[in-house]
C-alpha positions in Angstrom: 30.8 -32.9 102.6 29.8 -33.8 106.2 27.2 -31.2 106.0 25.3 -32.6 102.6 25.6 -36.1 104.3 23.9 -34.5 107.5 21.1 -33.0 105.3 20.3 -36.1 103.3 20.0 -37.9 106.8 17.6 -35.5 108.0 15.6 -35.9 104.8 15.5 -39.5 104.8 14.5 -39.1 108.7 11.5 -37.0 107.9 10.5 -39.0 105.0 10.5 -42.1 107.0 8.6 -40.5 109.9 5.9 -38.8 107.8 5.1 -41.8 105.7 5.9 -44.8 108.1 2.7 -46.8 107.1 3.0 -46.1 103.4 6.4 -47.2 102.3 5.9 -47.2 98.5 2.6 -46.7 97.1 3.5 -48.2 93.8 4.5 -51.8 95.8 3.4 -54.5 93.4 2.9 -52.3 90.2 4.8 -54.5 87.7 2.7 -57.6 89.1 -0.6 -55.9 88.9 -0.1 -54.7 85.6 0.8 -57.8 84.3 -1.9 -60.0 86.0 -4.6 -57.5 85.7 -3.8 -55.3 82.3 -2.1 -57.3 80.1 -5.2 -56.7 77.2 -6.2 -53.6 78.7 -7.2 -50.5 76.8 -4.7 -47.7 76.9 -6.9 -44.6 76.7 -4.1 -42.6 75.3 -5.4 -43.9 71.9 -8.8 -42.0 72.9 -7.3 -38.6 72.4 -7.2 -36.3 69.6 -4.2 -35.8 67.4 -1.4 -33.6 68.5 -2.6 -34.2 72.2 -0.9 -32.4 74.8 1.0 -33.9 77.7 1.5 -30.9 79.9 -1.8 -31.4 81.7 -3.1 -28.2 80.6 -5.8 -29.3 78.1 -9.3 -30.6 79.1 -9.9 -34.0 77.6 -12.7 -34.9 80.0 -15.0 -36.0 77.1 -12.2 -38.4 75.6 -11.4 -39.9 78.9 -14.9 -40.3 80.0 -15.7 -42.2 76.1 -12.9 -44.6 76.9 -14.4 -45.4 80.4 -17.7 -45.9 78.8 -16.5 -48.2 76.1 -14.1 -50.5 78.2 -14.0 -52.5 81.4 -10.2 -52.8 82.1 -8.3 -49.6 81.2 -4.8 -48.1 81.6 -4.7 -44.2 82.1 -2.4 -42.1 79.8 0.9 -42.0 81.5 1.2 -38.2 81.8 -1.2 -35.5 83.3 -4.7 -34.9 82.1 -6.9 -31.9 82.9 -10.7 -32.9 83.9 -13.1 -30.2 83.9 -16.1 -29.7 86.5 -18.2 -32.9 85.5 -15.3 -35.2 86.6 -15.3 -39.0 85.4 -18.4 -41.4 86.0 -16.9 -44.9 86.5 -19.2 -48.3 85.9 -19.7 -51.3 87.6 -17.1 -54.4 86.8 -14.3 -52.1 85.7 -10.5 -51.9 86.6 -8.7 -49.0 86.2 -4.5 -48.6 86.6 -2.9 -45.5 87.0 0.8 -45.2 85.5 3.8 -43.8 87.4 3.4 -40.6 85.7 -0.7 -40.8 85.5 -2.2 -37.7 87.0 -6.0 -36.2 86.9 -6.1 -32.5 87.6 -9.3 -30.8 88.3 -9.9 -27.8 86.0 -10.7 -24.6 88.3 -14.3 -24.5 88.6 -17.1 -22.7 90.9 -19.0 -25.8 91.9 -20.3 -26.4 95.3 -20.4 -30.2 94.7 -18.8 -32.5 92.6 -16.0 -35.1 92.3 -12.9 -36.2 90.3 -14.0 -39.7 90.3 -17.2 -40.6 91.0 -18.7 -44.1 92.1 -22.4 -43.7 92.3 -24.3 -46.9 92.6 -22.1 -49.2 91.1 -20.3 -52.4 92.1 -16.9 -54.4 91.3 -14.6 -51.4 90.9 -10.6 -51.9 91.5 -8.8 -48.6 91.2 -4.9 -48.9 91.5 -2.5 -46.3 91.9 -4.5 -43.2 91.1 -3.2 -39.9 91.5 -5.4 -36.8 91.3 -5.1 -33.3 92.3 -7.8 -30.9 93.0 -8.5 -27.1 92.6 -8.5 -26.0 96.2 -6.3 -23.2 95.4 -7.6 -22.0 92.3 -11.3 -22.5 93.0 -13.5 -20.0 91.5 -16.0 -19.2 94.2 -16.0 -19.3 97.8 -19.1 -21.2 98.4 -19.4 -24.8 99.2 -17.1 -27.7 100.5 -17.9 -30.6 98.6 -15.7 -31.1 95.9 -14.2 -34.6 96.3 -11.5 -36.2 94.9 -12.7 -40.1 95.2 -16.6 -39.7 95.7 -18.4 -43.1 96.5 -22.1 -43.2 96.8 -24.1 -46.3 97.7 -21.7 -48.6 96.1 -20.0 -51.9 96.8 -17.2 -54.0 96.3 -14.8 -51.1 95.6 -10.8 -51.9 96.0 -8.5 -48.8 95.6 -4.9 -49.3 96.2 -1.9 -47.1 96.3 -3.8 -43.4 96.1 -2.2 -39.9 95.9 -5.0 -37.2 96.4 -4.3 -33.7 97.2 -5.8 -30.1 97.2 -9.3 -31.0 96.6 -12.0 -28.3 97.7 -13.9 -30.8 99.8 -12.9 -34.4 100.7 -10.0 -36.4 99.4 -12.2 -39.5 99.5 -15.8 -39.6 100.6 -17.9 -42.7 101.0 -21.5 -42.6 101.7 -24.8 -43.3 100.4 -27.8 -41.8 98.8 -31.5 -42.7 98.9 -31.0 -44.3 102.2 -28.5 -46.9 100.8 -25.0 -47.1 102.1 -22.1 -48.1 100.7 -20.4 -51.4 101.5 -17.3 -53.6 100.8 -14.8 -50.8 100.7 -11.2 -51.5 100.6 -8.6 -48.6 100.7 -5.2 -49.4 100.9 -1.5 -47.6 100.7 -3.2 -44.0 100.6 -1.5 -40.7 101.0 -3.8 -37.5 101.1 -2.4 -34.1 101.7 -3.5 -30.4 101.7 -7.5 -31.2 101.2 -9.7 -28.7 102.3 -12.7 -30.3 104.7 -11.5 -33.7 105.3 -8.8 -36.1 104.3 -11.5 -39.0 104.4 -15.1 -38.8 105.2 -17.1 -41.8 106.1 -20.7 -41.0 106.1 -22.5 -44.6 105.3 -20.9 -47.7 104.9 -20.7 -51.1 106.2 -17.7 -53.3 105.8 -14.8 -50.7 105.2 -11.1 -51.4 105.8 -8.6 -48.6 105.4 -5.1 -49.6 105.7 -1.9 -47.9 105.7 -3.0 -44.4 105.5 -0.7 -40.9 105.8 -3.2 -37.9 106.0 -1.4 -34.3 106.5 -2.5 -30.8 106.0 -6.2 -30.8 106.0 -7.3 -27.0 106.2 -9.7 -24.8 104.8 -13.1 -25.5 106.1 -14.6 -27.5 109.2 -14.3 -30.2 110.3 -10.6 -30.0 109.0 -10.1 -33.7 109.8 -7.8 -36.4 108.6 -10.7 -38.7 108.9 -14.2 -37.7 109.7 -16.5 -40.5 110.9 -20.0 -38.5 110.5 -22.9 -40.3 109.2 -25.3 -38.3 107.3 -28.8 -39.2 109.2 -30.3 -42.5 110.8 -30.8 -44.2 107.6 -27.2 -45.0 107.1 -24.9 -47.1 108.6 -21.3 -47.4 110.5 -20.5 -50.8 110.8 -17.8 -53.1 110.6 -15.2 -50.2 110.2 -11.5 -51.1 110.5 -8.7 -48.4 110.3 -5.2 -50.0 110.5 -1.9 -47.9 110.2 -3.2 -44.5 110.1 -0.8 -41.7 110.5 -2.0 -38.0 110.8 0.1 -34.6 110.8 -0.9 -31.1 111.1 -4.5 -31.3 110.2 -6.4 -28.2 111.2 -8.7 -29.5 113.7 -8.5 -33.4 114.3 -6.4 -36.3 113.2 -9.5 -38.5 113.7 -12.9 -37.3 114.8 -15.7 -39.8 115.6 -19.0 -38.2 115.5 -22.2 -40.5 114.5 -24.4 -38.2 116.5 -26.5 -38.0 113.2 -27.3 -41.6 113.6 -29.6 -41.2 116.4 -33.3 -41.4 115.1 -36.6 -43.7 115.0 -34.1 -46.7 113.8 -32.0 -48.4 116.6 -28.5 -48.2 115.3 -25.5 -49.9 116.1 -22.1 -48.7 115.3 -18.6 -50.7 115.1 -15.7 -49.1 114.8 -11.7 -50.6 115.4 -8.8 -48.4 115.2 -5.4 -50.5 115.3 -2.2 -48.2 115.4 -3.1 -44.6 114.8 -0.6 -41.5 115.5 -1.0 -38.1 115.3 1.5 -35.4 114.9 0.6 -31.7 115.1 -3.0 -31.6 114.6 -4.9 -29.2 117.0 -6.4 -32.3 118.4 -5.1 -36.0 118.0 -8.3 -38.0 118.5 -12.0 -36.4 118.9 -14.6 -38.3 120.2 -18.2 -37.2 120.0 -20.6 -40.1 120.0 -23.7 -38.4 120.5 -22.8 -34.7 120.2 -26.4 -33.2 120.1 -29.1 -34.1 122.5 -31.8 -36.3 120.7 -35.3 -36.5 121.2 -36.0 -38.8 124.2 -38.2 -40.8 122.0 -35.5 -42.3 119.7 -33.5 -45.3 120.9 -30.0 -44.7 122.3 -27.1 -45.3 120.0 -25.5 -49.1 120.5 -22.2 -50.5 119.5 -18.8 -50.4 120.3 -15.6 -48.2 119.4 -12.2 -50.0 119.9 -9.1 -47.8 119.7 -5.6 -49.9 120.1 -2.3 -48.2 120.5 -3.2 -44.4 119.9 -0.4 -41.8 120.2 -0.4 -38.3 119.9 2.1 -35.3 119.9 2.6 -31.4 119.3 -1.1 -30.9 119.8 -2.2 -27.4 120.4 -5.6 -28.2 122.2 -5.4 -31.7 123.4 -3.9 -35.1 122.7 -7.8 -36.8 123.1 -10.8 -34.6 123.5 -14.2 -36.1 124.4 -17.3 -33.9 123.5 -20.3 -33.5 125.6 -23.2 -35.0 124.8 -26.7 -37.2 125.5 -26.5 -40.7 127.0 -25.7 -43.6 124.6 -25.1 -47.2 124.6 -21.9 -47.7 122.9 -18.8 -49.3 124.6 -15.7 -47.2 124.1 -12.3 -48.8 124.7 -9.0 -47.0 124.4 -5.2 -48.1 124.6 -2.8 -45.1 124.8 -0.2 -48.1 123.8 3.0 -46.3 123.6 2.8 -43.8 126.1 4.8 -44.0 129.6 2.6 -44.6 132.7 2.9 -41.2 134.0 1.3 -40.0 130.6 -1.7 -42.4 130.8 -3.8 -40.2 133.0 -6.6 -38.0 131.7 -4.6 -34.9 133.2 -1.8 -35.8 130.4 -4.4 -36.0 127.7 -6.0 -32.7 128.4 -9.3 -34.1 128.9 -11.5 -35.9 131.5 -12.2 -39.4 130.6 -15.4 -39.1 132.0 -17.8 -36.6 130.3 -21.4 -36.4 131.3 -23.0 -40.0 130.4 -20.2 -41.1 128.3 -17.4 -43.3 130.0 -14.3 -44.4 128.4 -12.5 -47.2 129.9 -8.9 -47.5 129.2 -7.4 -50.9 128.3 
């Protein structure tokens, strides 16, 4: 009996430590359902007679028809298989995933696709989405852009209580197309596990709030980061990015990597990123900083802005808790607070990397 009690205590401790910032992703479910979905359309009614509940039958066309024809939607309360086309959402839409709802990506050979695609739309609320990719069953070895939630050039998107696992590329990708960044994106209470490229890629967005996130086991193809801040080009923005209460664990390379060097170009760019309460356990590098990873042409203006990191801690890292990569000169102010460390561990040596590297100076707060 004592052994059983001990094992239970160990399990509870493990669950508490691994998901400290995501206590219950279904928090507020009943209130959300009654307040916003009282008159919603349950897409179970779109499925054919004798439909299967085991997640092994492709019902993409039926679910897509329901999305096209309705603005307030409840997903079936059982797993649904979705093919390589994914699902295209539309503007002014609210979607509720129930506690047993799940979308499963049918194995495919696509280099690039997404499960939930938000392209050039606005005013979308996603509640409690649970989606699983085909990372372990993908039918080719090429490409790295099979996305879970794929947001491009969209505005005013709210995502609450996600569980996203095993995608060929990123669990969530937020970016732009046709030189238009996304904006006004809020993501809260998200769990991302076992994605292949990144847990979350931030490629072009202004006014992003990511709060209460647990991101683990991102492995397969580089960058292999829990969060990768990596804008696609000089035409896209990384502005007013707030990452609050982030926990990363055992990602292939980084807990978080900030690498906005692609923004250097003919347009003068300011970046602004604030990270509050970030801890990593067991990723190769807890936090990576590559503000200008490549030397830009000298005719281009230097990158400006601010990167502020409050209360960062990391442990069990095989390469370094923190690493600053060599790059060209820039005008970005970087301030870091190694909050929970003892005074003896606050030195550059304790973090496995000098805090002054080339033209980049990092100020300890």
